N, C-alpha and C positions, 0 to 999 in steps of 0.2 A: 375247262376254265366256265366257270362260269360267269354271265354276262352282266353288269354293276347295270339296273337300272331306275337309276334312283338321284340324284346331285345330294349331298352331304351337301346341310344351308347355315350358317349361322348362327349366335345363339340370341337374334335378332328379328324374327319373321317378316318387320316391315322395313330389317333391314334388304332382306331375301327379294323381297318383292315393289323391292325401288319407288321408297318412300323419304322424300327430300329429307325429310327430318327422325331418322329409322327413334333414334335414341329415346327425344322427345316425342316419340306416338305411343312408345313401349311404357319410358315411365305414364303417357296417363294412360293406358291398359290397363296397366298393372292396380295404380291407385283405382280406378274403378271396381275390379278385378277386388280388393280389400271392403272397396268398399260394402257392391253386392253380395260380397262372405258376410259382414258386420250386420246387414237388411235379415239372411235367411241364417245366420244361430243365434239374432234376437227376435226371429218368426215376425217379420212385420208384414205387412200388406204392404201396397206400393202406393195405397191409399195414404197409410203409417206412413211413411218413412217419408211420401212429403208433404206428410203435413211439418216428418221434426225435421227436414229439412227446408224447407221453406222452402219447398216444388213447385212445380203443379204434375196427373200424375202422372199426362205423358211421357215431362223432363224424366222423372223419375224410370217409364219405360224406357224411355229412349237407353237410359247409362248403360243401366239391367240388361239392356239387348249390343252395347258396346257402339253404341251409338254416340262420339263422339266429338262431337266437332262443331258441339256451340256450349261446352265445358274447356276451360283450359285449366291447364297444372295444379292453377293456384287454388282454382274456385274445386278443386276435386281436392282438397287437404281441404280447403274454412269442411266443406261437406264430411267427411271421416271426423274432422273435428267437433264438430257437432252429432254427432254421431260417437263420441265419446275416447272416443281415438285422442291417439300426441300421436304428431306427425314431425321426426324427424330429423333433419337436413345436416346430413357433413361434407362439410369439403377438405379434399387431403391429394396431395403431389399425387399425380398415373403412377404408376411403375415404370423405369424405362425400357419396358419389354415391349410397350405399345406405348405408336402410332399417334394416339389422343389420347385425352379423357375421354368416360364416358355416363349417363345418366343409368341409375340403378331402382329401386323400389323394392326395399328389402323386409319383409315383414319378419314380427315375429313368429317364433315356434311355440305350436300348445302343442302338451301335449293329451 
């Protein structure tokens, strides 16, 4: 019989790590990932991104390295719009099979 040497986690690493607000933390991480993706796709340097986003370069570095303590979700959404991205927020009733609502960031699939 095979030995199970791992624990199956949830779909939210922040929840698995015991973060006090895991859904919000995951949403911020996904917003930051999308910002990094747009910056990379546009081949912007950190200095160029900083100028475009009206930030200093160390803040761009922090953002791109996942240090998000000084970034609210709202601020991250404003940065996305500064990068020419639309941000849509949809609120809907949760399905009955879930105890609580959730927060998710969903990006468009690109071909």
